[in-house]
PDB file of N, CA, C and O in Angstrom:
ATOM      1  N   MET A   1      -0.912   3.987  19.972  1.00  0.00           N
ATOM      2  CA  MET A   1      -1.047   3.146  19.200  1.00  0.00           C
ATOM      3  C   MET A   1      -1.968   2.113  20.002  1.00  0.00           C
ATOM      4  O   MET A   1      -1.685   2.161  21.199  1.00  0.00           O
ATOM      5  N   ASN A   2      -2.756   1.398  19.779  1.00  0.00           N
ATOM      6  CA  ASN A   2      -4.029   0.773  20.152  1.00  0.00           C
ATOM      7  C   ASN A   2      -3.388  -0.341  19.784  1.00  0.00           C
ATOM      8  O   ASN A   2      -3.503  -0.614  18.589  1.00  0.00           O
ATOM      9  N   GLU A   3      -2.312  -1.568  20.882  1.00  0.00           N
ATOM     10  CA  GLU A   3      -1.802  -2.672  21.050  1.00  0.00           C
ATOM     11  C   GLU A   3      -2.778  -3.570  21.019  1.00  0.00           C
ATOM     12  O   GLU A   3      -2.268  -4.689  21.062  1.00  0.00           O
ATOM     13  N   ASP A   4      -3.920  -3.621  20.965  1.00  0.00           N
ATOM     14  CA  ASP A   4      -4.991  -4.545  21.525  1.00  0.00           C
ATOM     15  C   ASP A   4      -5.847  -4.960  19.705  1.00  0.00           C
ATOM     16  O   ASP A   4      -6.419  -6.030  19.497  1.00  0.00           O
ATOM     17  N   ALA A   5      -5.719  -3.888  18.689  1.00  0.00           N
ATOM     18  CA  ALA A   5      -6.299  -3.611  17.582  1.00  0.00           C
ATOM     19  C   ALA A   5      -5.264  -4.452  16.912  1.00  0.00           C
ATOM     20  O   ALA A   5      -5.671  -5.347  16.172  1.00  0.00           O
ATOM     21  N   VAL A   6      -3.862  -4.270  17.086  1.00  0.00           N
ATOM     22  CA  VAL A   6      -2.756  -4.741  16.057  1.00  0.00           C
ATOM     23  C   VAL A   6      -2.662  -6.225  16.147  1.00  0.00           C
ATOM     24  O   VAL A   6      -2.307  -7.031  15.287  1.00  0.00           O
ATOM     25  N   ILE A   7      -3.194  -6.478  17.792  1.00  0.00           N
ATOM     26  CA  ILE A   7      -3.396  -8.342  18.034  1.00  0.00           C
ATOM     27  C   ILE A   7      -4.351  -8.529  16.918  1.00  0.00           C
ATOM     28  O   ILE A   7      -4.260  -9.076  15.819  1.00  0.00           O
ATOM     29  N   ALA A   8      -5.394  -7.839  17.608  1.00  0.00           N
ATOM     30  CA  ALA A   8      -6.618  -8.683  16.526  1.00  0.00           C
ATOM     31  C   ALA A   8      -6.386  -8.066  14.827  1.00  0.00           C
ATOM     32  O   ALA A   8      -7.386  -8.085  14.109  1.00  0.00           O
ATOM     33  N   ALA A   9      -5.291  -7.627  14.338  1.00  0.00           N
ATOM     34  CA  ALA A   9      -5.860  -7.342  12.878  1.00  0.00           C
ATOM     35  C   ALA A   9      -4.198  -8.791  12.891  1.00  0.00           C
ATOM     36  O   ALA A   9      -3.995  -9.269  11.775  1.00  0.00           O
ATOM     37  N   VAL A  10      -3.637  -9.100  13.564  1.00  0.00           N
ATOM     38  CA  VAL A  10      -2.784  -9.924  13.574  1.00  0.00           C
ATOM     39  C   VAL A  10      -3.504 -11.479  13.796  1.00  0.00           C
ATOM     40  O   VAL A  10      -3.307 -12.407  13.011  1.00  0.00           O
ATOM     41  N   ALA A  11      -3.973 -11.532  14.456  1.00  0.00           N
ATOM     42  CA  ALA A  11      -4.989 -13.147  14.836  1.00  0.00           C
ATOM     43  C   ALA A  11      -6.100 -12.893  13.321  1.00  0.00           C
ATOM     44  O   ALA A  11      -6.479 -13.851  12.647  1.00  0.00           O
ATOM     45  N   ALA A  12      -6.325 -12.039  13.136  1.00  0.00           N
ATOM     46  CA  ALA A  12      -7.324 -12.061  11.942  1.00  0.00           C
ATOM     47  C   ALA A  12      -6.640 -12.861  10.828  1.00  0.00           C
ATOM     48  O   ALA A  12      -7.141 -13.875  10.343  1.00  0.00           O
ATOM     49  N   GLU A  13      -5.440 -12.329  10.445  1.00  0.00           N
ATOM     50  CA  GLU A  13      -4.367 -12.390   9.190  1.00  0.00           C
ATOM     51  C   GLU A  13      -4.270 -14.051   9.314  1.00  0.00           C
ATOM     52  O   GLU A  13      -4.584 -14.939   8.521  1.00  0.00           O
ATOM     53  N   LEU A  14      -3.690 -14.082  10.673  1.00  0.00           N
ATOM     54  CA  LEU A  14      -3.379 -16.061  10.916  1.00  0.00           C
ATOM     55  C   LEU A  14      -4.835 -16.887  11.053  1.00  0.00           C
ATOM     56  O   LEU A  14      -4.884 -18.116  11.015  1.00  0.00           O
ATOM     57  N   GLY A  15      -5.688 -16.264  11.173  1.00  0.00           N
ATOM     58  CA  GLY A  15      -6.911 -16.995  11.519  1.00  0.00           C
ATOM     59  C   GLY A  15      -6.914 -18.072  12.470  1.00  0.00           C
ATOM     60  O   GLY A  15      -6.854 -19.302  12.460  1.00  0.00           O
ATOM     61  N   VAL A  16      -7.059 -16.605  13.756  1.00  0.00           N
ATOM     62  CA  VAL A  16      -6.724 -17.694  15.348  1.00  0.00           C
ATOM     63  C   VAL A  16      -7.127 -16.590  16.024  1.00  0.00           C
ATOM     64  O   VAL A  16      -7.136 -15.479  15.493  1.00  0.00           O
ATOM     65  N   ALA A  17      -7.552 -16.841  17.452  1.00  0.00           N
ATOM     66  CA  ALA A  17      -8.252 -16.117  18.138  1.00  0.00           C
ATOM     67  C   ALA A  17      -6.664 -15.222  18.710  1.00  0.00           C
ATOM     68  O   ALA A  17      -5.485 -15.515  18.911  1.00  0.00           O
ATOM     69  N   PRO A  18      -7.694 -13.819  18.804  1.00  0.00           N
ATOM     70  CA  PRO A  18      -6.359 -12.635  19.714  1.00  0.00           C
ATOM     71  C   PRO A  18      -5.889 -13.864  21.009  1.00  0.00           C
ATOM     72  O   PRO A  18      -4.731 -14.247  20.841  1.00  0.00           O
ATOM     73  N   LYS A  19      -6.468 -14.389  22.003  1.00  0.00           N
ATOM     74  CA  LYS A  19      -6.066 -14.783  22.947  1.00  0.00           C
ATOM     75  C   LYS A  19      -5.162 -15.681  22.319  1.00  0.00           C
ATOM     76  O   LYS A  19      -4.263 -15.792  23.152  1.00  0.00           O
ATOM     77  N   ALA A  20      -4.819 -16.513  21.169  1.00  0.00           N
ATOM     78  CA  ALA A  20      -3.817 -17.399  20.898  1.00  0.00           C
ATOM     79  C   ALA A  20      -2.737 -16.899  19.794  1.00  0.00           C
ATOM     80  O   ALA A  20      -1.987 -17.575  19.089  1.00  0.00           O
ATOM     81  N   VAL A  21      -2.867 -15.790  19.859  1.00  0.00           N
ATOM     82  CA  VAL A  21      -1.722 -14.939  20.131  1.00  0.00           C
ATOM     83  C   VAL A  21      -0.442 -14.616  20.548  1.00  0.00           C
ATOM     84  O   VAL A  21      -0.393 -13.528  21.123  1.00  0.00           O
ATOM     85  N   ARG A  22       0.918 -15.376  20.418  1.00  0.00           N
ATOM     86  CA  ARG A  22       1.702 -15.419  21.234  1.00  0.00           C
ATOM     87  C   ARG A  22       2.791 -14.529  20.731  1.00  0.00           C
ATOM     88  O   ARG A  22       3.021 -14.761  19.545  1.00  0.00           O
ATOM     89  N   LEU A  23       3.568 -13.548  21.262  1.00  0.00           N
ATOM     90  CA  LEU A  23       4.523 -13.073  20.804  1.00  0.00           C
ATOM     91  C   LEU A  23       5.697 -13.474  20.478  1.00  0.00           C
ATOM     92  O   LEU A  23       6.338 -12.861  19.624  1.00  0.00           O
ATOM     93  N   GLU A  24       6.184 -14.565  21.096  1.00  0.00           N
ATOM     94  CA  GLU A  24       7.554 -15.366  20.871  1.00  0.00           C
ATOM     95  C   GLU A  24       6.805 -15.876  19.649  1.00  0.00           C
ATOM     96  O   GLU A  24       7.476 -16.899  19.785  1.00  0.00           O
ATOM     97  N   GLY A  25       6.002 -16.153  18.516  1.00  0.00           N
ATOM     98  CA  GLY A  25       5.344 -16.881  17.761  1.00  0.00           C
ATOM     99  C   GLY A  25       6.104 -16.781  16.377  1.00  0.00           C
ATOM    100  O   GLY A  25       6.148 -15.555  16.282  1.00  0.00           O
ATOM    101  N   ASP A  26       6.661 -17.206  15.368  1.00  0.00           N
ATOM    102  CA  ASP A  26       7.673 -17.067  14.041  1.00  0.00           C
ATOM    103  C   ASP A  26       6.322 -17.292  13.404  1.00  0.00           C
ATOM    104  O   ASP A  26       5.526 -18.225  13.513  1.00  0.00           O
ATOM    105  N   PHE A  27       6.293 -16.179  12.714  1.00  0.00           N
ATOM    106  CA  PHE A  27       5.272 -15.941  10.956  1.00  0.00           C
ATOM    107  C   PHE A  27       5.624 -17.050  10.623  1.00  0.00           C
ATOM    108  O   PHE A  27       4.763 -17.905  10.829  1.00  0.00           O
ATOM    109  N   GLN A  28       6.820 -17.508  10.055  1.00  0.00           N
ATOM    110  CA  GLN A  28       6.900 -19.141   9.292  1.00  0.00           C
ATOM    111  C   GLN A  28       6.789 -20.253   9.954  1.00  0.00           C
ATOM    112  O   GLN A  28       5.725 -20.814  10.213  1.00  0.00           O
ATOM    113  N   LYS A  29       7.790 -20.589  10.231  1.00  0.00           N
ATOM    114  CA  LYS A  29       8.105 -21.769  11.583  1.00  0.00           C
ATOM    115  C   LYS A  29       6.682 -22.315  12.507  1.00  0.00           C
ATOM    116  O   LYS A  29       6.451 -23.519  12.614  1.00  0.00           O
ATOM    117  N   ASP A  30       5.671 -21.123  13.225  1.00  0.00           N
ATOM    118  CA  ASP A  30       4.622 -21.639  13.656  1.00  0.00           C
ATOM    119  C   ASP A  30       3.496 -21.088  13.004  1.00  0.00           C
ATOM    120  O   ASP A  30       2.445 -21.626  13.352  1.00  0.00           O
ATOM    121  N   TYR A  31       3.399 -20.314  12.287  1.00  0.00           N
ATOM    122  CA  TYR A  31       2.044 -19.990  11.682  1.00  0.00           C
ATOM    123  C   TYR A  31       2.240 -20.334   9.912  1.00  0.00           C
ATOM    124  O   TYR A  31       1.330 -20.187   9.096  1.00  0.00           O
ATOM    125  N   GLY A  32       2.964 -20.582   9.741  1.00  0.00           N
ATOM    126  CA  GLY A  32       3.586 -20.686   7.794  1.00  0.00           C
ATOM    127  C   GLY A  32       2.798 -20.137   6.749  1.00  0.00           C
ATOM    128  O   GLY A  32       2.076 -20.502   5.822  1.00  0.00           O
ATOM    129  N   ILE A  33       3.499 -18.492   7.606  1.00  0.00           N
ATOM    130  CA  ILE A  33       3.191 -17.394   6.644  1.00  0.00           C
ATOM    131  C   ILE A  33       4.315 -17.692   5.459  1.00  0.00           C
ATOM    132  O   ILE A  33       5.480 -18.088   5.466  1.00  0.00           O
ATOM    133  N   ASP A  34       3.385 -17.306   4.461  1.00  0.00           N
ATOM    134  CA  ASP A  34       4.714 -16.813   3.083  1.00  0.00           C
ATOM    135  C   ASP A  34       4.642 -15.434   3.206  1.00  0.00           C
ATOM    136  O   ASP A  34       3.948 -14.617   3.812  1.00  0.00           O
ATOM    137  N   SER A  35       5.837 -15.434   2.226  1.00  0.00           N
ATOM    138  CA  SER A  35       6.128 -13.674   1.832  1.00  0.00           C
ATOM    139  C   SER A  35       5.005 -12.988   1.502  1.00  0.00           C
ATOM    140  O   SER A  35       4.950 -11.865   2.004  1.00  0.00           O
ATOM    141  N   LEU A  36       3.985 -13.346   0.735  1.00  0.00           N
ATOM    142  CA  LEU A  36       2.684 -12.680  -0.090  1.00  0.00           C
ATOM    143  C   LEU A  36       1.854 -12.168   1.319  1.00  0.00           C
ATOM    144  O   LEU A  36       1.241 -11.106   1.422  1.00  0.00           O
ATOM    145  N   ASP A  37       2.014 -13.298   2.455  1.00  0.00           N
ATOM    146  CA  ASP A  37       0.757 -13.629   3.434  1.00  0.00           C
ATOM    147  C   ASP A  37       1.405 -12.319   4.605  1.00  0.00           C
ATOM    148  O   ASP A  37       0.883 -11.284   5.021  1.00  0.00           O
ATOM    149  N   PHE A  38       2.425 -12.798   4.796  1.00  0.00           N
ATOM    150  CA  PHE A  38       3.154 -11.522   5.945  1.00  0.00           C
ATOM    151  C   PHE A  38       3.058  -9.448   4.767  1.00  0.00           C
ATOM    152  O   PHE A  38       3.257  -8.282   5.110  1.00  0.00           O
ATOM    153  N   VAL A  39       2.827  -9.842   4.000  1.00  0.00           N
ATOM    154  CA  VAL A  39       2.946  -8.352   3.493  1.00  0.00           C
ATOM    155  C   VAL A  39       1.167  -8.244   3.512  1.00  0.00           C
ATOM    156  O   VAL A  39       0.664  -7.134   3.684  1.00  0.00           O
ATOM    157  N   ARG A  40       0.556  -9.088   3.382  1.00  0.00           N
ATOM    158  CA  ARG A  40      -0.702  -8.272   3.817  1.00  0.00           C
ATOM    159  C   ARG A  40      -1.475  -8.330   5.352  1.00  0.00           C
ATOM    160  O   ARG A  40      -2.483  -7.814   5.836  1.00  0.00           O
ATOM    161  N   LEU A  41      -0.493  -9.185   5.785  1.00  0.00           N
ATOM    162  CA  LEU A  41      -0.394  -9.483   7.416  1.00  0.00           C
ATOM    163  C   LEU A  41       0.097  -7.637   7.748  1.00  0.00           C
ATOM    164  O   LEU A  41      -0.625  -6.873   8.388  1.00  0.00           O
ATOM    165  N   VAL A  42       1.457  -7.244   7.139  1.00  0.00           N
ATOM    166  CA  VAL A  42       1.912  -6.227   7.785  1.00  0.00           C
ATOM    167  C   VAL A  42       0.549  -5.312   7.336  1.00  0.00           C
ATOM    168  O   VAL A  42      -0.108  -4.779   8.230  1.00  0.00           O
ATOM    169  N   MET A  43       0.071  -5.120   5.611  1.00  0.00           N
ATOM    170  CA  MET A  43      -0.844  -3.858   5.439  1.00  0.00           C
ATOM    171  C   MET A  43      -2.275  -3.869   6.065  1.00  0.00           C
ATOM    172  O   MET A  43      -3.190  -3.058   5.925  1.00  0.00           O
ATOM    173  N   ALA A  44      -2.200  -5.107   6.850  1.00  0.00           N
ATOM    174  CA  ALA A  44      -3.551  -4.926   7.979  1.00  0.00           C
ATOM    175  C   ALA A  44      -3.155  -4.192   9.152  1.00  0.00           C
ATOM    176  O   ALA A  44      -3.827  -3.231   9.526  1.00  0.00           O
ATOM    177  N   VAL A  45      -2.108  -4.568   9.770  1.00  0.00           N
ATOM    178  CA  VAL A  45      -1.468  -3.833  10.716  1.00  0.00           C
ATOM    179  C   VAL A  45      -1.399  -2.550  10.371  1.00  0.00           C
ATOM    180  O   VAL A  45      -1.878  -1.645  11.054  1.00  0.00           O
ATOM    181  N   GLU A  46      -0.822  -2.400   9.330  1.00  0.00           N
ATOM    182  CA  GLU A  46      -0.800  -0.890   8.755  1.00  0.00           C
ATOM    183  C   GLU A  46      -1.952   0.022   9.203  1.00  0.00           C
ATOM    184  O   GLU A  46      -1.823   1.073   9.831  1.00  0.00           O
ATOM    185  N   VAL A  47      -3.300  -0.638   8.711  1.00  0.00           N
ATOM    186  CA  VAL A  47      -4.467   0.200   8.986  1.00  0.00           C
ATOM    187  C   VAL A  47      -4.758   0.140  10.397  1.00  0.00           C
ATOM    188  O   VAL A  47      -5.009   1.194  10.980  1.00  0.00           O
ATOM    189  N   ALA A  48      -4.757  -0.962  11.026  1.00  0.00           N
ATOM    190  CA  ALA A  48      -5.081  -0.993  12.515  1.00  0.00           C
ATOM    191  C   ALA A  48      -4.394  -0.117  13.625  1.00  0.00           C
ATOM    192  O   ALA A  48      -4.853   0.505  14.583  1.00  0.00           O
ATOM    193  N   ALA A  49      -3.198  -0.290  13.166  1.00  0.00           N
ATOM    194  CA  ALA A  49      -2.498   1.157  13.631  1.00  0.00           C
ATOM    195  C   ALA A  49      -2.352   2.201  13.350  1.00  0.00           C
ATOM    196  O   ALA A  49      -1.897   3.053  14.113  1.00  0.00           O
ATOM    197  N   GLY A  50      -2.738   2.413  12.073  1.00  0.00           N
ATOM    198  CA  GLY A  50      -2.817   3.997  11.228  1.00  0.00           C
ATOM    199  C   GLY A  50      -1.421   4.571  11.453  1.00  0.00           C
ATOM    200  O   GLY A  50      -1.028   5.578  12.041  1.00  0.00           O
ATOM    201  N   LEU A  51      -0.666   3.374  10.638  1.00  0.00           N
ATOM    202  CA  LEU A  51       0.593   4.168  10.459  1.00  0.00           C
ATOM    203  C   LEU A  51       1.318   3.286   9.242  1.00  0.00           C
ATOM    204  O   LEU A  51       0.800   2.213   8.933  1.00  0.00           O
ATOM    205  N   ARG A  52       2.160   3.607   8.760  1.00  0.00           N
ATOM    206  CA  ARG A  52       3.375   2.832   7.473  1.00  0.00           C
ATOM    207  C   ARG A  52       4.434   2.514   8.117  1.00  0.00           C
ATOM    208  O   ARG A  52       5.018   3.309   8.853  1.00  0.00           O
ATOM    209  N   ILE A  53       4.792   1.358   7.924  1.00  0.00           N
ATOM    210  CA  ILE A  53       5.664   0.491   8.486  1.00  0.00           C
ATOM    211  C   ILE A  53       6.580   0.626   6.993  1.00  0.00           C
ATOM    212  O   ILE A  53       6.239   0.748   5.817  1.00  0.00           O
ATOM    213  N   ASP A  54       7.945   0.534   7.712  1.00  0.00           N
ATOM    214  CA  ASP A  54       9.083   0.439   6.927  1.00  0.00           C
ATOM    215  C   ASP A  54       9.181  -0.671   6.173  1.00  0.00           C
ATOM    216  O   ASP A  54       9.515  -1.622   6.880  1.00  0.00           O
ATOM    217  N   ASP A  55       9.044  -0.943   5.114  1.00  0.00           N
ATOM    218  CA  ASP A  55       9.452  -2.290   4.283  1.00  0.00           C
ATOM    219  C   ASP A  55      11.040  -2.681   4.552  1.00  0.00           C
ATOM    220  O   ASP A  55      11.133  -3.763   5.130  1.00  0.00           O
ATOM    221  N   LYS A  56      11.686  -2.358   4.406  1.00  0.00           N
ATOM    222  CA  LYS A  56      12.844  -2.425   4.641  1.00  0.00           C
ATOM    223  C   LYS A  56      12.571  -3.289   6.138  1.00  0.00           C
ATOM    224  O   LYS A  56      12.785  -4.501   6.139  1.00  0.00           O
ATOM    225  N   ALA A  57      12.330  -2.944   6.771  1.00  0.00           N
ATOM    226  CA  ALA A  57      12.609  -3.007   8.642  1.00  0.00           C
ATOM    227  C   ALA A  57      11.389  -3.979   8.829  1.00  0.00           C
ATOM    228  O   ALA A  57      11.113  -4.481   9.919  1.00  0.00           O
ATOM    229  N   ALA A  58      10.854  -4.149   7.955  1.00  0.00           N
ATOM    230  CA  ALA A  58       9.570  -5.270   8.378  1.00  0.00           C
ATOM    231  C   ALA A  58       9.872  -6.790   8.005  1.00  0.00           C
ATOM    232  O   ALA A  58       9.556  -7.866   8.513  1.00  0.00           O
ATOM    233  N   ALA A  59      11.036  -6.196   6.283  1.00  0.00           N
ATOM    234  CA  ALA A  59      11.456  -7.542   5.993  1.00  0.00           C
ATOM    235  C   ALA A  59      12.340  -8.115   6.930  1.00  0.00           C
ATOM    236  O   ALA A  59      12.426  -9.321   6.702  1.00  0.00           O
ATOM    237  N   LYS A  60      13.214  -7.674   8.137  1.00  0.00           N
ATOM    238  CA  LYS A  60      13.852  -8.124   9.487  1.00  0.00           C
ATOM    239  C   LYS A  60      13.149  -8.982  10.326  1.00  0.00           C
ATOM    240  O   LYS A  60      13.655  -9.874  11.006  1.00  0.00           O
ATOM    241  N   VAL A  61      11.908  -8.674  10.259  1.00  0.00           N
ATOM    242  CA  VAL A  61      10.628  -9.211  11.250  1.00  0.00           C
ATOM    243  C   VAL A  61      10.359 -10.809  10.923  1.00  0.00           C
ATOM    244  O   VAL A  61      10.193 -11.464   9.894  1.00  0.00           O
ATOM    245  N   HIS A  62      10.412 -11.138  12.570  1.00  0.00           N
ATOM    246  CA  HIS A  62      10.127 -12.778  11.963  1.00  0.00           C
ATOM    247  C   HIS A  62       8.830 -13.360  13.477  1.00  0.00           C
ATOM    248  O   HIS A  62       7.928 -14.197  13.490  1.00  0.00           O
ATOM    249  N   THR A  63       9.314 -12.517  14.421  1.00  0.00           N
ATOM    250  CA  THR A  63       7.949 -12.617  15.141  1.00  0.00           C
ATOM    251  C   THR A  63       6.741 -12.057  15.388  1.00  0.00           C
ATOM    252  O   THR A  63       6.897 -10.849  15.208  1.00  0.00           O
ATOM    253  N   ILE A  64       5.427 -12.317  15.757  1.00  0.00           N
ATOM    254  CA  ILE A  64       4.642 -10.984  16.315  1.00  0.00           C
ATOM    255  C   ILE A  64       5.551  -9.923  17.563  1.00  0.00           C
ATOM    256  O   ILE A  64       5.634  -8.704  17.410  1.00  0.00           O
ATOM    257  N   GLY A  65       6.059 -10.531  18.551  1.00  0.00           N
ATOM    258  CA  GLY A  65       6.731  -9.627  19.072  1.00  0.00           C
ATOM    259  C   GLY A  65       7.713  -8.370  18.196  1.00  0.00           C
ATOM    260  O   GLY A  65       7.590  -7.148  18.282  1.00  0.00           O
ATOM    261  N   GLU A  66       8.500  -9.007  17.522  1.00  0.00           N
ATOM    262  CA  GLU A  66       9.291  -7.885  16.792  1.00  0.00           C
ATOM    263  C   GLU A  66       8.400  -7.460  15.721  1.00  0.00           C
ATOM    264  O   GLU A  66       9.114  -6.794  14.971  1.00  0.00           O
ATOM    265  N   LEU A  67       7.044  -7.498  15.186  1.00  0.00           N
ATOM    266  CA  LEU A  67       6.315  -7.042  14.499  1.00  0.00           C
ATOM    267  C   LEU A  67       5.730  -5.746  15.197  1.00  0.00           C
ATOM    268  O   LEU A  67       5.207  -4.761  14.676  1.00  0.00           O
ATOM    269  N   LEU A  68       5.989  -6.058  16.622  1.00  0.00           N
ATOM    270  CA  LEU A  68       5.063  -5.311  17.664  1.00  0.00           C
ATOM    271  C   LEU A  68       5.692  -4.216  18.329  1.00  0.00           C
ATOM    272  O   LEU A  68       5.124  -3.262  18.861  1.00  0.00           O
ATOM    273  N   ASP A  69       7.083  -4.471  18.239  1.00  0.00           N
ATOM    274  CA  ASP A  69       8.108  -3.377  18.555  1.00  0.00           C
ATOM    275  C   ASP A  69       8.001  -2.547  17.265  1.00  0.00           C
ATOM    276  O   ASP A  69       7.521  -1.414  17.285  1.00  0.00           O
ATOM    277  N   LEU A  70       8.352  -2.996  16.403  1.00  0.00           N
ATOM    278  CA  LEU A  70       8.367  -2.259  14.945  1.00  0.00           C
ATOM    279  C   LEU A  70       7.174  -1.453  14.818  1.00  0.00           C
ATOM    280  O   LEU A  70       7.310  -0.335  14.323  1.00  0.00           O
ATOM    281  N   VAL A  71       6.144  -1.798  15.147  1.00  0.00           N
ATOM    282  CA  VAL A  71       4.881  -1.015  14.962  1.00  0.00           C
ATOM    283  C   VAL A  71       5.150   0.625  16.201  1.00  0.00           C
ATOM    284  O   VAL A  71       4.879   1.808  15.993  1.00  0.00           O
ATOM    285  N   ARG A  72       5.739  -0.028  17.360  1.00  0.00           N
ATOM    286  CA  ARG A  72       5.909   0.958  18.389  1.00  0.00           C
ATOM    287  C   ARG A  72       6.994   2.090  17.996  1.00  0.00           C
ATOM    288  O   ARG A  72       6.733   3.260  18.275  1.00  0.00           O
ATOM    289  N   MET A  73       7.949   1.830  17.490  1.00  0.00           N
ATOM    290  CA  MET A  73       8.631   2.508  16.720  1.00  0.00           C
ATOM    291  C   MET A  73       8.248   3.283  15.223  1.00  0.00           C
ATOM    292  O   MET A  73       8.973   3.878  14.426  1.00  0.00           O
ATOM    293  N   SER A  74       7.246   3.088  15.221  1.00  0.00           N
ATOM    294  CA  SER A  74       7.163   3.895  13.757  1.00  0.00           C
ATOM    295  C   SER A  74       5.765   4.918  13.993  1.00  0.00           C
ATOM    296  O   SER A  74       4.745   4.736  14.657  1.00  0.00           O
ATOM    297  N   GLU A  75       6.152   5.903  13.256  1.00  0.00           N
ATOM    298  CA  GLU A  75       5.760   7.270  13.404  1.00  0.00           C
ATOM    299  C   GLU A  75       4.166   7.084  12.540  1.00  0.00           C
ATOM    300  O   GLU A  75       4.094   6.766  11.354  1.00  0.00           O
ATOM    301  N   PRO A  76       3.040   7.344  13.376  1.00  0.00           N
ATOM    302  CA  PRO A  76       1.940   7.370  12.286  1.00  0.00           C
ATOM    303  C   PRO A  76       2.162   8.242  11.081  1.00  0.00           C
ATOM    304  O   PRO A  76       2.718   9.340  11.094  1.00  0.00           O
ATOM    305  N   GLY A  77       1.676   7.641  10.074  1.00  0.00           N
ATOM    306  CA  GLY A  77       1.949   8.164   8.648  1.00  0.00           C
ATOM    307  C   GLY A  77       2.943   8.343   7.978  1.00  0.00           C
ATOM    308  O   GLY A  77       3.185   9.215   7.144  1.00  0.00           O
ATOM    309  N   GLN A  78       3.601   7.420   8.378  1.00  0.00           N
ATOM    310  CA  GLN A  78       5.686   7.252   8.005  1.00  0.00           C
ATOM    311  C   GLN A  78       5.083   6.668   7.080  1.00  0.00           C
ATOM    312  O   GLN A  78       4.036   6.022   7.077  1.00  0.00           O
ATOM    313  N   THR A  79       6.224   7.082   5.824  1.00  0.00           N
ATOM    314  CA  THR A  79       6.049   6.083   4.557  1.00  0.00           C
ATOM    315  C   THR A  79       7.356   4.644   4.650  1.00  0.00           C
ATOM    316  O   THR A  79       8.405   4.574   5.290  1.00  0.00           O
ATOM    317  N   GLY A  80       6.957   4.057   4.087  1.00  0.00           N
ATOM    318  CA  GLY A  80       7.834   3.184   4.234  1.00  0.00           C
ATOM    319  C   GLY A  80       8.798   3.176   2.922  1.00  0.00           C
ATOM    320  O   GLY A  80       9.739   2.386   2.852  1.00  0.00           O
TER     321      GLY A  80
END
């Protein structure tokens, strides 16, 4: 997994510079991401990382760091 590519995908979806992405940043509280925006963000991360993220696991994610941890645990091509 290319962590920089994942951070870049998150930053693009959030509309911020990659250096502004904080691992402790909460998608809803800090970035105002609603559920539909979060689905788009997860899809962008899946493309950037070349894998599928489990939908149920993704629903439990609140921070960027948690999303990165989930990406690290996911297998390439895994279906959700």
